[in-house]
N, C-alpha and C positions, 0 to 999 in steps of 0.2 A: 504494500500500500504506500509506504513512504517513497519508494522508487517511482511509483505512478504519480504521486503528488508532485515530486520534484520535477519529473519530466513535464507535467502540465504547467507548473509554475514558471519554469525556465523559458518555455516557448511562449507563454503569455507575456512575460517581461520583454522578450525579444520583439514580439509583435507590436508592443506599445510604441516602440521607436519608429515603426514603419506605417502604422495605421493612420488613415485619414477619416475613419468612421464609415467608410463605404462598405465594409464587409457586412453590416447589418442590412444592407439593401440587396444582398445576394439571395436568390431563391432558396427557401428552406433554412436560411440562417436564423438561429434562435436569438440573435442579438447578444447583448451582454447576458451572461448566465453564471450561476453559482453551482458548482458540482456538489452534490449531497454525499460526501465521502462516507458518512456514517452508515449509509445503507447500500454501499457499493457491493456488487456480487462478484467474487473471484471464481474463475473457472480455468481449467487447463485441459486441452484436448489435442492430441496429435502434434505435440511439440510447440503449441502456441498457448501462452499464458495471457489471460485477459481480465480486465475489470470492466463490468457494465455499471455505469454510474448514473443514477437519476440526476436531473438538473432542474433548477428553478430558472426559467428562461424569460426573456423580455417579450418575445413574440410567440404566438401560436398560429397554427395553420389548420385549414380544413381543405379537403379535396372533394370535388364532384366526381363520383366514381360510377361509371356505367356497370350495371349488374343484371344478369338474366334472372327473371322471376316468372316462373311458369310459362316460359317461352317468349316472354316480352322483355325487351331491354328497358330498364328504368334507370334514372339518374339518382344516386344516393349521395348524400353528404356525409363524409366521415372525418373524424379528427385525425390529425397527424400526431403521433406519439414520438417524442424525441428523448434521447439520452446520449451521454458521452461514453465512448468506447476507447480504452487504452490497451494496446496490444504489445506483447514482447515475444519475438521469435527466440525460443530457448536454445536453438542450435547456433545462432550467430549473434544473439543479443540485440538485434535491430528492434526499434520501437516505433510505433505510429499511434496517432490518435485521430478519431473521427467523430462526427455527429451522426448518429444512427437515427433515421427517420422511418418510422413504421406506419404504413398506410394500409389498414385492414379493409377487407370487403365488409359491407354493411352487416351482413348476417353474423360475421365473427365479432364485430364491434358490439352489436346488440347482446351477444352472449357474454363477452369478457370485459368490455368497457375499459375502465381505468387500470385493470389488471394487465393489460396487453404488454406494456414495457417491462413489467416484472416477469411475465411468463416467457417472453422471447429473450433468450440469452445467446450472445454471439457465438460462444464456443461450447454450446450445450443444447439443451432442450429448447425447441421452438414453440412449445405450448399449444400445438395444433394450429399455429398461425396460418391464416389464409390472407394473402395480400402481397404488398410490395415492400421490400426493405432497401433503403438507399443509404449508403455510407458516403459522407462528404468530408473532405479535409477541413479542419478548423482554419478560420481566418481567410483562406482563399476561396472556399466553397467548391473547390475542384472535386468532381465526382469520382470516387474511388471504385465503387461497386454498386450494381443494381441487381437485385434478386427477386424472383417471384416465387411465392410459396402457396401450396395447396394442402390444407390439413397437416401442417407442420413439416411437409416435405418440399424441398427446393425442386421446382420443375423447370426453372430457367434462371440463368444468372451470368454475369460478365464482370470481370475485373479490368478496369481501364488503365491502370497505372503501370502496366508491364509491357505496353506496346513497344515493339522494336523499331517501328518507323511510322511515318504519317499514314501510310496506306493501312497498316494494321489498326492504328488508332481510329481511323475513320470507320473501319468495319466494326470495331468494338462499340463505337458511339451509336451506330445504326442499330446494333443488337440491343443496346440499352434503351434507346428511344422506342423501339418496338414494344417494349414492356409497359411503357407509360404514356404513349402518345395520345391516348383518348382521355387523359385525366386533366382536369382544370384545377388550378391552385388558388386558394384564397388565404388572406393573411390579416391578423389583427394584433394590436399591442395588448399584452396581458398586464404588464406593469406600467401604470400611468403616473406621470408627474402631476404635481398640484396644478389644477386649472385645465388639465387635459380631459377630454370627454371620450367615453367609450362608444365609438361609432360601429362597433361590431366588425365583422369581416369585410374586407374589400369585396366589392361585387365582382371585380375581374382582377385576379392576381396573375394572370397569364396561364399558359398551358404548361403542364408538368414536365413535358420533355424539354422545356427551357432550363430545367435544373441541371442538365448535362453540361457541366462547365469543364473546359479543358485548360491546362496550364497556358499562361500567356508566353509570348516570345520573350526571351531575356532582354532586359534593357541595360544600357551602359552607364546611366547617370549614377551619381553618388548620393545616397540618402543622408538624412540627418545624423545617422550613426557613423558616417564616414565610410560606409561599405557600398559597393555596387550590388545590384540585385543578385548576381551570380555568387558573390562572396557571402551575402546574407543567407541565401539558400543553403550554401555549403555549411554555414555555421549553425543554422537553426534546424536543418534537416539532414544531418550527416548519416542518419541511420537508414535512409531509403524508405520504401513504402512496403509495409507489411499487409498482405492480403487478409482481411478479416474472415473470409470464408474460402480458404484455398481448397483446391480439389483434394479429396481425402486420399489417404494412403491406399495402396491396392487392396490390403486386407480389410478395409472398411469402406466399401463402395458407397457413394452418395445416395444411391437409390435404396440402399439397405438400412434406412432409418425409419423408425416408427415411434409413436408415443404410447407407452403402455397405459391402459385405462386406469389401472390401480396405482400408478406411480408417476406423479407429475413433476418430479424433482430432477430427473435426468432424461437424456435421450438415449434410447437403447437400439443398437444395431439389430436388424432383423435376423442376422445369423445367430444372435443370442435369443431374440424374442421367439424364434421358431420352437425352441425347446425349454426356455426359461420363463416361468410365469410369476416369479417373485424374486426380488433382489433388494439389497440395501447398499449396493455398490455405487461409488461415485463415477464420474465420467472417465477418469484415468483407469480405474479398476475395470470398468466395462470395456475400455479399449484393449486392455490386456486379455480379458476373457474372449473378446471377439477375435483377437489375433490367434489365441490358442485354438479356438474352435475352427477357424479357417485353416490352420495347419492340420488339424485332425480330419477335416473334410477331404484332404489330399492323401489320407492314409486309408488303407482298405478297411481295417477294423474301425477306425475312428469314424469314417463316413457311414458305415453300417449302423454303428451305435447312434450317431446323430439322426439318421433317417428314421430309425426305430422310435426314438424318443419324440421326434417331430410328429410322427403319425399317431402315436398312441399314448404317450406318457410324459407330459411336461413336468419339470422339476423346478426347484428353487436354486439359486446360487447366491450365497451370502458370505460376508466377511465375519469372522469370529476370532478376534485377537486373543481370547482367553483359551482357545482350543489347545490341547496338548499335541494335536496332530497338525502337520502342514496342510493337509487336505483330507477331508473325510466325507463320505456319503452317509447321511442319516436316514434310515428307513422310516423311523417314526415321524420325522418332519418332511420327508420326501425332498431333501435338500442337500446340495453340496456346500460344505463350509471350507473357507480358506483362512489360514491363520494370518497371512500378511500378503502384501502386493507381490512380493518376490515368489510366492507360492503359486501364483496364477500362471501356470505354464501348461503346455500341451502334454508333457509326460505325466504330471500329477493328475491332470484332468482326465486323461484317458482311463486310468484305473477307476476313478470315481464314476465315470459314465458306464463302465462295465458293471459296476455295482448297481447303478440305477436301472440298467436293462435287466440285470438279474432280478431286481425287485419287481420289475414289470412282468417278468415271466414266471417267477416262483411264487410271487405273492406273499401271503403270510407265512408260508412254509420256510421262507428264508430267515434264518436265525443264526446268531453268533454262537449258539450252543454246539454247533458242528462247524468244522473248519473247511468243509467242502467248497463253500462259496469263495473264500479267500484263495484257496488253491486253484480253483477254476479260473479266477481272475488273473492269476499269475501265468497259468498255462496258456490261456488264450492270447495274452499279450506277447508271450514268447513265440508262440506259433506265428502270430502276425508279424513279428519282427523278422523271423526267419524267412517268411514269405516275401516280405518287402525287400530285405537286404540279401537274401540268398545264402543264409548260413548263420553261424553262431554270432551273436551280438551282445554278449554279456547278459545272460538270461536272469531275470529277476527271481524266477522260481528257485534258483540255486543259492540265493542269498541266505546265509546261515547254515547251509548244508555242505559247504566245501570240504569239511573234514570227512565226509562220507563219499569217497571216490567212486565206489561202485554205483551208489545212488545217482551221482551226477552223470556218470556215463550213460546209465539207462534213461535218465531224464533227457539228455541231449539227443539220444536216439529217437525218443518219442517226438521231440520238438522238430527235429530236422527231417523226419520222415514226411512231414507235411501231408499226411493222410489221416483220415478218421474212419476206422473200421472196428471190428470186434477185437482184433489184436491190440489196437491202439487203446480201446476202452479198458481192456484188462490191465494193460500197462499203466494207464492213468490211475486205476483204483489201487494197484500195488504201490505205486509211487506216492499217492496221496495218503495211504495208510501209514507210511514211514515219514512223511513230511511233518516236521514238528515245530514250525515257526509261528503257529497260532494256537491258542487254547481251544479246547473242545475236541470231541471225538470226530473221527472220519467215518462217514456212513456210506458204505458201498451200495446202498439201495437208492441213493440220490443220484439220478442221471445228470450228467453235465449238459443241461438243456441249452445253455448259451453257446458252448463249443459246438454242439450239434447244429444249432442255428447258424453259426458262423460258416461251417463247411457247406451246409445246404445252400447258402446264399452267395458263396464265392462265385464271381463272374468268370474267373479263369481257374477252375478247379484243376489240381494236378492230375496227371494221368495215373 
C-alpha cells in the first residue's frame, strides 16, 4: 500500500508543474479526486499485483446505452462507475496507474447498482459484470484498454499502448471504437463550489468513442520545470505501460473463467469449476490449482480422474494450514485440503483425486480400517507413471519397503508388466498383504475397482 501511495503521490506532484487545468475537460476525466486508501482492494493474479481504489471525484458521468429488450432496441441511461487502479508487474517491477470507468448495461445496473465498482476487480472476480470497462491514463486521458464483458466474462477487448507502429495503433483504435461507438456520454459536476448550481447532466457530452485518446506528438519546448516534454515523460513514466488485463497464461485461458454462484469473492477458472464446487482459496491459490489441474489433464490417469469427477462427483478444494498433512482427501467432507500454497502441485493433487474417485466408486465401503485403498492409490499411480514414461520412475509404492528386496522386485514386475489380468490381480493381493506402510488390515475380498476402471478405459491398451 505504501508503495502504491508513493507512486501516486510522486506522479501527482510531477503533474502539478505541467498542468494547465485542461485535463478535467478530457472525456471521462473524474477531475480532481481523492483516493479512498482505507478501502482499497489488493489482488494478485498471474504475476500482476494491483490495488483497486475507490475515489471521491469532482465529476460524474452517465451514458445513453442502447439495449435489446424483447426484440426492441431501447435507449437506457446508466451511470459510469469510476475508481483508481494501480498496477505492478512483479516480474520486472514496472508500475502504471489508470482511471477505470465501468459502464454497465441497464439490467446489470438495476441488479447491482452502487455495488458495481466493488464487485468488479481488475485482477480478480468481475462480479458477473455485463458492460464496458475503459482504462484511461491519469492526467493525459490516453486510453489504455477497452473491454466488453458479458456475465463476468470478457468477450472483446484491446490494449492500445503496445502498438509497434501507427498502422497497428490505428487498427487497435478501430477495434476499441467498435465496442463503444453507439454510446453517448453525459457529464455533471458532483462537487460544487459556493454559488454554483447543480444543472444536472449535460444534454450532449459527445459520443463515447470520442474517449479514445491517443498520445500527442512530442513537443520540443521547455516547460516551467525546465524539462522538455520528452524529458518529462522519461522522468514521470520510466516504468512503461502495464496492461491491466493482459492475455492470460496458456494454462489459464481467458474463456475459462466463470463466477461460482456460492462464492462471490474470487474468480474461478472453469478447469477448476468443472470438478470443484466449494473453495476458500484466494486468486493466487486458485491459479496454482488451475495450473496443477491443467498439467494433470495432459496425463493419462490425471485426465481420466478429472473427467470422472467432472461427470459424476464434484468435490471441494480448500486450504487448511493446521493440517498435519501437505494434502489430504477427506471422505467425510468430500474435500481436498492443502496445508500451504507450496503444496498445491500436480503430484500431490493426483493422489488426492485418486482418493476422490475411489470415494465415488466404493462409496461408504471405503474406510481407513483397511489399507487396500491407500495401496491401490499407490499402485495405480505407479502403473500410470510406467505407462507414461516407459519404465521405472521411482515408484511411490516402494517407499518404506526398500529393505525388502524380494518384495520390491515383485512389485516392479507387477508395475512394469502394464497389464491387468488374473495373474496381475493375484500378485496385487500378495503384495498388498505384505505392504505395511499404512495401518489397518488388507482385505483380499476388496476388488481394486479403480485399477480395473483404469485399464478398461485406457485408449491405447497394451497388447
